[in-house]
N, C-alpha and C positions, 0 to 999 in steps of 0.2 A: 906561428913565424919559424920557419926550418932553420937549425942553426947553420951560420954561415951566411945567411941571406940578409943583406942590408936593410936597416930599418926604413919603414914607408916615411918619407918627408912629411907628408900630409898629415899622418896619425901624430907625427911627434909635434907639429904645429897645434893639432885639434886636442891633444892633452890637457895642456895649462889653459886653454881656452874653457874647457869642461871643468876645470878646477876653480876658474875664477867664476865661472858661471853658478858654482855651488856655493861657493863664499858669497856671493850676491844674495842668491835665494835665501840663505841663512839669514845675512843682515838684512832684508827685506822683512823677514818674520820677525826679526827683534824690532826692526822699525813700526812693524804692525801692531806689535804686542805692546811696546811703549806708547804708541798711539792711543790704543784701547784703554789703558791704564790711565793716561791724561784726560782723555775725553770722560772717563769715569768720574774722574775727579772734577772735570768741568761740570758734568752734569750735576755732580752734589754740591758744588759752589753754589749753581744758577737755580736749586731747587727750592723756589719759595713755598711748595708745598709741605713738604716736612720741615722746612726752617720756620714757618709761619704756626703750624697748626701740630697739635699732637698727634699720636699714632690712630687714635681712635677716630678724630676726626676725618683723618686723611683716609683711613679706610673706607668711611661712609662717601666720600667726594669719588674715589675710585670706582666704588660700587655703583655710582651713578652713570657710570660710562657703558653699563651693561644696559640693553634692552630686553626687557622681560620676553616680550613677543618676538625677539628676533633670536633664533640659536646661532650665535658667530663666536667661534672659540679663538679667533685671531685677537680679539680685545685683552682679554686677561694677558697671554703672551706679550702683546706689545708694551703692554703697562710695566711687565716684570723686566722688560730690557731697557728700560728708562737708566736704571742706576741702581745698585745695591740696597738702598733705601727702599726704594719702590719696590725691588722683588721682595724684600723681608715683608712689607705691608701687603703686596697681594698675595704671598703665600699664605698668609694668615688671615686673609678676609674671604670667608667660604662663599660669599654669594656672588663672587667672582668666577667661580668655578661650577657653577650650579648646572650650567648649560652645556649638552655634550652633542657634537653632531659627528656622526661616523659615515662617510661615504666611502664603501669599501668595493673594488673591482675583485673579480675574481683572482685575477692574473696579478692583484697588487701584493704589496706586503703586509700579511695580517699580522705578523708578529710586531710590527712598528706601532699598529693601532693598539694592541695587547698592553704593550709598554707604556704606551702614553697613556691610557686609561689607568694603569695600575698607579702612576703619577698624578695623574689626574684628581681622580675620584676623593682620595682621602683628603685633598683640600677642600672639597666642599663640604664635609660633614659639619654639623648635622642635617643642614638644609635639605629641602627636598630638590630632586634632580628633576631637570627637563631633558628629555633625551629623544635624539633624532636619528633613526638609524635606516642605513640605505643598505640593502646587499642585491646584487646583480647577480641572475640565474644562470643556471649553466644545467646540461643535459646528465651530469655524473653526480647523482644524491650522496653517494658515500663521501667523494670529494668535498661536494659542498658541506656537509654537516662535519667533517673533521677539520676543514679549515676555519669556519666561523665558531666552531664548539668555544675555542678558547677567550674569544672576543666574548660572546656571550655569559660564559661562566664568569667572567670578571664582573660584567654588568650585574648578573645574578647575584652576586655577593654583597651587592647593594640596592638589592631590591627593597628592602624595608626603607629606602627614601624614594623610589619612583614616585615622583607626583605628576609628571606629564609626560606620556610616551607615544612617540610617532614610529610606527614600523613602516618600512617599505622593502618587503624580501617576501621570496618563494613561500607559497602558504604551506608547503608540505612540510619545511622545516621550523614550523612554529613552536615544536615541539622542546626546542632548545633552552625557549626561557622557561624556568625552572625557581620557585623561590626556595631560599635558603632559612627561612624563618616559618613558624607555625602560624603567624598573623600574616594577612595578606597584605599587599604594599598599599600604600596611601594613597592610591591613584586619582586624579582629580578628572585627567582628560586620557583617554585612549584612542590611538587612530591606527589602524590596520588595513593594508592595501597590498597587493602582489605588485611586482615591477612594471608590469604592464597590464593596461586595462583589459579585463576580460571578464566572462560570465565563470563564475566560480561553479563548473560541472564535475569537477574531480570527486572521487569518493575520499570521505573523509574519515582517515585512521587515525588514531590517538596520538601519532608524532605531528600530524597536521593540525591540531588544536592548540590554542592560547587556553592552556590549561595550566597554572601553576602547581596545582597539587596540594593546597591550602587552602585556609580560609579565602574563598572568593573575593578578590577585589570589588569595590563597588563605587566606580567613577560616576561622576555626573554628565562629563560630555564623552560620546562615544561618535566615532566616524569609521566605517568599515566598509570595504569592497570585496565580500566574500561572505559566504553562506552563514548565517547567524547563529548555526550550529557549531561552527568551529570556536566560537567565544565562550569561554566559561567565566562570566562575570556575574555579581550579584545586580539585577537591572533595579532594584528598588529605589536607587538614589537617583539614577539617570535622568536629568531633564532634559537635554539636548541629545538628539541622535540623528545622525546621517549614514543611509546604508544603500548601496549599491548592487545592484543585481540581485535583491532577495526573491523570493516566491511569496505568492499571496498569503499561503498559510503561515509562513513565517512572519510576516508584518503583522497578522492578527495576534499571533502569539507574543510578539515585542509589546502590542498594545496590553496584553492582560498580565505581562511581566513587570512593566514599568509604570507604575501608578502615579508617579510624580513628573511624568513626562509632560514637557511643557512646549516643545520646538521639535519638529519631526520631519526628516525630508527622506525620500523613498524613490530613488532613481531606477530605471529600467527594470521595473518591478515584472516578474515572469509568473506565468501559470505555474500552479502545483497543485498541492493536494487540494481535494473538494472542501469547502468550509463551511456548506450549507448546514451541515450539522452541529456546529458548534456554538455553544452557549452564546447569545448576546453580549457585547461588552459594551459596557457604559464607561468611557473615560471622562473623570471629571476636570482634569487639570490642562487637557491640550489644548493650545491656543493657537497654533502655528503649524500649519500642515501643508506639505509640498509631496504630491504623487505623480510622477511621471510612469507611465505603463511604458513597456517594450513594444517595439512594432507590431509582433505577431500575438500579442497578449489578447485573451477574449474574455478573462475570467472577470466576472465583477468583482469590484475592490470591497465596495461600502455593504456589502451584506451583512448583517448582524453586528454594525459598528454604530456608536452614537457618542458623539463629542459635544455635549450640551455647552461648552466654553469656548469653542474654536470661534477665533475671529479673523484668521488668513488664512484662505485656501488656495493653494494651487494645485489644478488637477488636468493633467493633460494624457488624454487617453483617446488618441486619434481614431482608432477603429472601433470604439464603442459607442453605442447610445447614451445619453445622459439620464436613463430612467433609474439606474442604481444611485446616482448623485442626488436626483430630486427626493428620493424616498430616505436617502440619508440625512439630508438638511431637514426634511420634512420632520424626521424622527427625532433630531438632534435638538430641533428649535433653537438655534445658535445666535448670540448676537453677531453675526458674521459682518466684518467690516470691509474686507478685502476678498474679491474673487478673480482668479486666472482659470480662463477656461481654455484649454486645447482642442480645437475642434477638428474634423476631419473635413479635408478640402472639396472631397468629392460626395459627402452625405449633408443632408439638410436636418439639422436638429434643432431649427428654429424653435418650434411648438414646443419641445422639451425644455429648452434655454429658458423662452420667455416665461415658462410655467414658473421655472425655478426663479426669474428674477423679479416676478410679482410677488414672492413670497420672503423677500429679503430687502424689508423698508430701513435696516439698520447699514446696508452697504454704502460705502463711502469710496470706494475704488473697484472698478471693473476692467478687467484685460480681456480680449477675445483674441485669440490666436491660431490660424489657420482657417478662419471662416471666409467663405467665399460669397455665402448669399446674406445681404443686409436688408432684404424686404421687409417692410412693417418693423425694422428696427428703430430708425431715426423717427418714423412717425410716433412710435411710443416715446420716444425719449422728448420729443416736442410737445406732445400733447400729455394728458395726465391731470392737468389743473382742473377739468371739469369733474375727475372722478373724487369721490369722498377722501380723507385723509387716510382712512384704512386701504382704500384701493389705488393710492397713488402710485405711479411707476416709478421705481427706484427713487424716492423723496430725498433722501441722504447723499446722492452722488456728486463728488466734487473732483474726481479723476477717471478719466475714461482713456485706455489704449488700446489700440486697435493693431494688429498686425497679420498680413496676409499675403500670400504668394501667389495664390491662384488669380484666375479672372473674376472682376467684379459682376456679381448679378443683383438685380433688383435695387440697384444703387444711383443716387444721382447727388452731385455736389450742391444741388439746392435744397435737398432733403437734409443733409449732412451739417449744412449752415443754418439752416432754420432750427435744427436740434440743438446746436450748440448756442445760437442766439437766445432761444426760448429757456434754456438753462443758465444763461448769465444773465436773464432779465433784470431790472432794479425790483420788479414785482416780487420775485422771490426773496430778496434780500429784505425788503419791507415787511414780508409777511413770516419772517423767519425760517424760510425753508433753505435748502442748500444750494450754494451756488457753485457751478461748475468752474473751478481755480485751474484746471489744466485738461488740454486734449492733445493726443499725440496720436498721429496714423502712421505708419510704415507699410506700404504698399509697393506692388511690383506692377506697372501698368505700360506697357510700350509705346513708344511714341506713335501717334497716329489711331491709337484706340479711344474709345470714350473714355473719359476719365483722366486722360493724360494730363489735359489743361483743366484748370479750375475754371470754371464759367465767371464771367466779370462781375455779374450780380454778386456771386458767392463770395468772390475775391475781397470784395469789398466790404462784406461783413467780416471775414475774419481778420482783415486789416485793421478794422476799426476795434474789434475787441482785443487785438494785440497791443493797439494803442492804449486800451483802457486798463491793461494790466493782465489780461488773459492770457495764460501761457499756452500756446497753440504752435504745434510742429507737425507739420504733413511733409514727408518725404518719399521719394520714389527711387528704390534701388534696383530699378531695372537697367541702368547701365551696364557694359561689358566690364569695368574696371571695378564694379562693386560698390562704389562710392555713393552713398546717396545722396540724390539732389534734393534742395529745397523747392517744393512743388509752388509755394506762395512767390518765392522769387522769380523763378524760370516762366510762371504763368504771368506774372505783371511784365516781366522784360519782353515777352509774348504780344502783350495787348498794346504796349508801348511802340513798340515797333511795327505793329499793323496800323494804329492810328497815325503813325509819322507818315506814313507811306504815301496818302494823297497828298501832304503839302511836299514833300521830295520831288514828287513828280511832278507838280505845279511851278 
């Protein structure tokens, strides 16, 4: 304001208002602080937990609020906020702080996570940690390393307590994990995957490896979506493994390196180095195996392999014949109980499949996916009683699942219903033979084509068996909304409507 200029009337009126607002805000802050103190006292007064139980029992009760299977960091923070007593108990209860979940975006505040981890991790000592870490990708490798190195350094300082480690991060910065101890971490479970699902075709340099640079960790459970060569661990103790995108030769090497393996899932298996010159591998422990070959893979998977203890097998190789599988099962001579076969819709491998099924008297559950030709299949299921016990077709079968998206060939509902009826006959139970308990068929048949409606005679067979306790589910997913329809329900409605038309016309 220039000298001699009269003061602004509005400004003169605003000034005392600003002063009153400031006073009111200060008083409000005072009231809020006073209320918080009173509420803390109220929580203390109403706190039956610490009033009734000693600190040791209260600590155990608070520990039960944490689900070991879920990595949820809000629980210990919420418990600590109840009262000073609860906070003191929570901060001295290590089991509350063993789960760590970091979800870090590239443009977020990494210093906040670093500070949080420095406060959090000491509270969990000496218990094992369950760590779930997700880091978003960016094109700037140098910025990626510099931004996340402080967080990984904090975690590395406690690597002697890593019990479960789940990593979702760009594979090229796996080298940020380094141990600060001579002995490897006591890892029980290890999971590593990139932020987005893709085939790991990148060259593997030293910084792109999970290599702690000390005694190799020896986990029991391993789940990875990358090249096996990226992971430097001791495979001797691994009992369960899931690998996405491996090459065939990597799978073979894995079987050789993991003698205790009992459960193995291999998805999107790709062609790789030739394995024909590899020494045969006989794995004595493997019981559950899933193999899903990539769409363009043509390499036979089972060459030079034998699993004599195998009980559950899923093999989906839609572009390959079943010759390799047949030889593998014959060589393994395993007590297979469950078999899931993925078949090519345009190819006919029935002869190979039937040859395999004839050699599996222990098979209890069969699933066929992608098959379009069912000629002779249901006839074999319906017959077999005239064969000797050694040549009975699938004598132990109790569950049959079919799933096909192509047109049906060599099929009639009459054959299917006769097969299911034969497999559920009292004769089988009376003579100690396996009884079919469940039959499910998911198909895609357009309205108007053969097979869209179940013929009335077969429909009656299925309805009678369902009433007798057999689990039968026949669904048609051809509808545009993608919602499967119950074929038994709409077929029955069709015949009831057709039978009522003459009466209506009369």
